[in-house]
N, C-alpha and C positions, 0 to 999 in steps of 0.2 A: 702785557696788555693792560691798558688803563680800563677802569670801569666804563663800559660803553653806554650805560643807561643810568639815568638818575633814579634814586629811590632804593638803592641796594639795602639788603638786610644783613648787617654785620653781626655774626653769631659768636664772636669772642673778642671783646676788648676788656681792658683792665682798669678798674678804679683802685686807688690806693688811699687808705686812711692816713692823713698827714700827722701821725703821732697819736699816742693813746689819750692825750689831753683833749683832743677833738671829740673823743667818745664820751667824756665825763657827763655831758648833759643827758645822755641816753641810758645811763645806769640808774637804778633806783638808789635810795639813800644808803642802804646797807652796803651795796657793792661800791658805790662812790667813796664811802669812808674807807673801806678795805683797800681800794686801789691807791688812795692817797696816803694812808698811814703806813702801808707796806711798801711804798715807793714803786708800786707796780706801774704807775704812770710814767716812769722814766724808761720803761721798756717799749720800744716801738712795735714789738711782735712781728717782725719781718721773717718770712720763711727762709730757711737756708737755701731753698731751691731758687729764690729770687732776691739775693742780697742787693740792696739799693745801689751800691757802688760798682756792682759787677757789670761789665759790658753787655752781658746777656740780658740784663734786666731792662735796658732801654737803648734805643739807637743813639749814637753819639750826638746827632744834631738835635736831640730832645733832652739834653743833659742839663737844662736850665733849672730843673726841679730837684729839691733835696730828695723827695720820694717820687720817682717817676710814676705818672698816672694820677697824681694828687691834685692837679690843677684843672679845673673845669673849663676855663677859657682855652687852655692849651689843648685839651681834648677836642673842643669844638673846632679850633683852628687847624689842628693837625690830623684829626681822624674822622670827623663828621662832615665838615664843610667841603673838603677837597673831593669827596666821593659822592656828594649829594645824598648821603646816607639818610634813609627815612627812619630806620630803627637800628639801634645797636644794643646788643645784649651784653651786659657788664658782669664779669666775674670778679668779685672782690676777694682776693686770696689773703687770708689773715692768719698769722702764726698761732693764734689762740686755739685753732683746731687741733694743735699738737699737745695741748696741756693735759697732764694726767688728772688734774682736778676737774671732774666732770661738771660740777656746778659753776666753777669759774669759767670754764670753756663755754658753757651754755649762756652765761651772762654776757660774755664778750660777743658771741655770735649774734645775740639779740641786739646788742648795742651797735654792732657793725651794720646789721640789716636796717636798723632804724636810722642810722647816720646816712646810709645809702638813699633811703627813701626821702629823708628831709633835705639833705644837702646836695643830692644829685637828681633824683627822679622828679622832685617837686620843681627843680630849677631848669631842667632840660627835658622837654617832652619827647625828644627822640630816644631817650634812654629807657631800656628795660633792665631787669636785674635778675640774678640768681639768688636763691635763698641759701645763705651759708649756714650749715648745720654741724653740730658736734657729733660726728659719727661714733666717738668713743662711748656715747650714751644714746642708745636708740630711743629711749623714752624721751629724753630732752630733744632729740632731733625731730621726732614726730610732733612734739608739742610746738616747736618752732614753725614747722610746716603748717600746722593747723592755725597758728596765730597769724601768719602772713598770707596764707592762701586767699583770703578775701580781697587783698590788694592785688588787682589783676595785672599790675605792672611787674610783679614778680612772675617770671615765666618758666623757671626751672629750678631744680635743686642742684647744688654743686658739692662734690666730694673730691678729695685728692685721690689719685689713682693708687698710690702706695699707702695702704692703710694698715690697720692692725691685722686683718685677715682677708682672705679672698672675699670680695664683696658680694658674690652670689649666694653666700651662705644664708641659711634660713633665719639666723639671728637678725639679719638686716632687713628681712622682708616687711616688717611694719613700716619702714621708711618708704619702700616701693609701693606698698598698699596705699599709704597716704598720698604719694605722688600720683598714682594712677587715678585715685578718687577725685583729685583736683585737676586732672589733665596737665600735669607738670612732668616734662621729661627729666631724667636724671643725667646730669653731666659729670663725667669723670674727667678731672683736669690734671695735667701733669703736675707733679709735686709729691712730697713724701712727708709722713709723720715721723720717719726714722725710728719706728718701733723695732724694725728688723733691718738687716742689711739690704741695701738696694739691689744687690746682685745675688744670684743663687750660689755664688762661691764665697760670699762674705762681704765685709765692708771694703770698699775701694779706697785708694789713696788720694785720688784727685777728683775734682768736680767734673772734669770731662767724662770720667767713667760713669758718674751718677747721671749726667745728662743723657748719655747714649743709652743707659739702661732703662730709661723711662719707657721706650717703645716695647721692651719685653714685658714690662709691668702691664701695659695696656693689653697685650696679647693674652696674658694670664687672666686678666679680669674678664675679657670677653669669653674665654673658655669656661671660667667659673660661672658666669651668668647662664651660659648654655647648659653645662653639665648639671647644675642645681635645679634647672627647670624654671627659672625666674619668669621667662616670657610665656611659658605655659600657664603659670599661675596668674600672671598679670598680662593678658594678651594685648592690652592697649598701651602698655608702657613703651616709651622710646628711651634709648640709651645714647647719649651724645658723648663722643670722645673728643676732648679739646686739647690741642697742642700735642697730638699723638703721632702725627704723620699718618699715612694710610697705605703706602706702597707695600707694606708687609701683609696687607689683608688677603690678597689672592693666595699666597702660600699658606697662610693660617687656615683659611676656610677649606682649602684643598686637603690639608693634613688632618683637620678635624673631621671632615667627612670620611676620610679613609679610615682613621682609627675608630671612629664611632661604629662603623659597620662591623668591626670585630668584637666590640665590647658593649654593644647596645643593650644586651640583656641586663646589664647593671643599672641602666638608666631608662627604664621602660617609658617614663614620661616624655623622653626625647623621641617623639614619634614621627619625626620627619628629618631630612638631612639638615645638619646644622647650618650649612651655607644659606639655605632658604630662610631660616630664622634670622640670621644676620642681615640679610637683604631687607627684611621687613622692619626690623627693630633697631638696628644700630646705625648711627650717623656719625660723620667725622667733620670737624672744622677744617677749612682749607689750609691754613697756616699752622705749622711750618710746611712749606711745599717741598717735600723731600724727593725732588726730581732733578735730573741733571740740567744745568743751564744750557740753553741753546736748543734743546730738544724736549723741553718740559711738556709742550702741548701734545706732541706725538706720544710721549711716555704716559701722560695722563690718560689719553684715549685708550692706550693699550691696557692700562690698569683697570679702567672701567669695563673694558671688554672681558678681562679675566675675572673680575668680580661678577659680571653679569647684571649690572645695574648702573643707572646714571642718577639714582635718587639718594645716594648716601653722602654726597658732598654738600657742605654748607659754607657759604661765603664767610670769610673772617679776615681781619687784618692783624689780630693779635697785638694791637696797640697797647702799650708802647714798647713791647719787647723787640729785640733786634731781629727776630724772625720776620718782622713786618717788612715787606718789600717796597715800601714807599708807594709811588703811584702805579707801579707795574705789579699789580696784585693778582693778575690772572695770567696763565701761560698764553703765549701767542698760538694762533691756529685753531682755537676751539670753535665748533659750530655755534652760530647764534642761539639755536634752540637749547643747547647745553648750557651756554652762558646764562640764559634766563632761568634755567632750572637751578643753577648754583646760586645765583643772586637773589632769586625771589621764590620760585615754586617750592623748592626743597625746604627752605626755612619755614615757609607758611604751613607746609604739610607736617612739619616736625613740631612746631609750637602753635597749638590751637589758639592761645591767647593773643597772638600777633594780629589776628583778624579783627580784634575788637577795637572800637574807637571811642566807646563811652567811658567817662570818668568812673572808676570803680575803686573806692577805698583808698584813693591817693590823690596826687596832683593832677593837673590838666593833661589831657592826652590829645594827640593829633591823629587824624586819619592818615592812612598810608597814601603815598602818591600813586597815581595811576601808572602801571607798568606798560611800556610800549609793547 
């Protein structure tokens, strides 16, 4: 199904920095000298999860760019204009988040965020962005959130789903405290720091194993957030899972509810069924749509019924990754009311800053279009 109404809110597109030299104006003098004298500028810092020449990193018909997602005119022409998109939330995934040098990682994250603001948000008012933070240093991550939170065009925080540790752990709570204080959801995006093996059985041999293992990482992180009591501590926090798929959710919440009943004395702060917490706090971007072709609409409706909610799905195109389904971004046969929730209502409820139209700490902003 094509997008039936103008003004959709796209909750996951990708911007790509066109090489490290593009970031040089956004480093201070010390780091600029370090990057040049140590030849760091020759490293594009692309993630192993998204190598530029891999077919999975971009659709074949968008292969005109050296770094897919780095051309602003291409993004407008291919991802914004065809759908009449009113707002698109950009996740700029950069390999510097995997650096062991915490100070260098923090400097790169700041430069990437400033590049996004100056080269994309200032030039395209339909764009919003995620704050890229170095999770290997919670102190640096919180400092970056506090630095950028006044710019209301940044609407969430993004972390890779395969991190150093389960992300519900208390060591990460200052990040979530800062996010909750500023009304910023936390987005866990597919990808890995490769600190540990991507699978519970060790390191795989092939990229296909790594790609498939991503969904189990998302499941583990949801359970970590639940078991550690993150949502009890921060009741206003929203967790967005991007490029995670979602058809695994019914079985996960069923099993978590079941096991919790037998061991709930261990986690007394978990004072209600985990499924209820997930329905309130966890949201999923639509793509990749891990449903069978030809019956995706019916399968999606069954999934919503099993989850017990129609509020957890957020429209996304995943541009320019090959998960993006072109013009047919929605399954056929969905009720109009559900389509409106996925395109408009659920994103607005998840991201408080999307309802703002005033210029705040950045470039010009446009009001959202009226939804039919």
